[in-house]
C-alpha positions in Angstrom: 15.8 -1.9 30.0 13.4 -3.3 27.4 14.6 -4.9 24.1 14.5 -2.7 21.1 11.4 -3.1 18.9 12.0 -4.9 15.6 11.3 -2.8 12.6 8.6 -3.9 10.3 8.6 -3.8 6.5 5.2 -2.8 5.1 4.1 -2.6 1.4 1.3 -0.3 0.5 -0.4 -0.2 -2.9 -1.0 3.5 -3.9 -3.4 5.0 -6.3 -4.0 8.4 -7.7 -0.4 9.7 -8.3 0.9 10.4 -11.7 4.2 12.3 -11.6 7.5 12.4 -9.8 6.4 15.4 -7.6 3.5 13.2 -6.3 6.1 10.6 -5.4 8.2 13.2 -3.5 5.1 14.4 -1.6 4.2 10.9 -0.4 7.8 10.1 0.6 8.3 13.4 2.4 5.0 12.9 4.4 6.0 9.4 5.4 9.5 10.3 6.3 8.1 13.0 8.6 6.3 10.4 10.8 7.9 9.3 14.0 8.9 5.7 13.8 9.4 5.6 10.0 13.0 4.6 9.2 12.6 4.6 5.4 9.9 5.1 2.7 10.3 4.6 -1.0 7.6 5.0 -3.6 8.0 2.8 -6.7 6.4 5.0 -9.4 6.1 2.3 -12.1 4.4 -0.3 -9.8 2.5 2.0 -7.5 4.0 0.3 -4.4 5.2 2.1 -1.3 7.8 0.3 0.7 8.0 1.5 4.3 10.3 0.3 7.1 8.9 1.4 10.5 8.6 0.8 14.2 5.1 -0.7 14.6 5.0 0.5 18.2 5.4 4.1 17.1 3.5 4.1 13.8 0.9 1.7 12.6 -0.1 0.6 9.1 -3.3 2.7 9.6 -1.1 5.7 10.4 0.8 5.2 7.1 -2.4 4.9 5.1 -3.8 8.0 6.7 -0.6 10.0 6.0 -0.8 9.1 2.3 -4.4 10.2 2.3 -3.5 13.5 4.0 -1.4 14.4 0.9 -4.3 13.5 -1.5 -3.7 9.9 -2.5 -5.2 6.5 -1.7 -3.1 3.7 -0.2 -4.0 0.3 1.2 -1.9 -2.6 2.6 -0.6 -5.0 0.0 0.3 -8.6 0.2 3.3 -8.2 -2.0 
């Protein structure tokens, strides 16, 4: 039996959203991905905080999911 994978915390910087319904769209899309434990969009700062299993969902998958609902995101150092 293999050891469980450690969850990773990833911060993305998002652009292009301007309202609470945009936030909900992004959060719902990310929550729907296998391997995402939590996703929270910080409206005021434009940050998306995601806790995920990197063996199931990569940072690229997260960025692509945000793009699928019409917004731009990129990994952030903070």
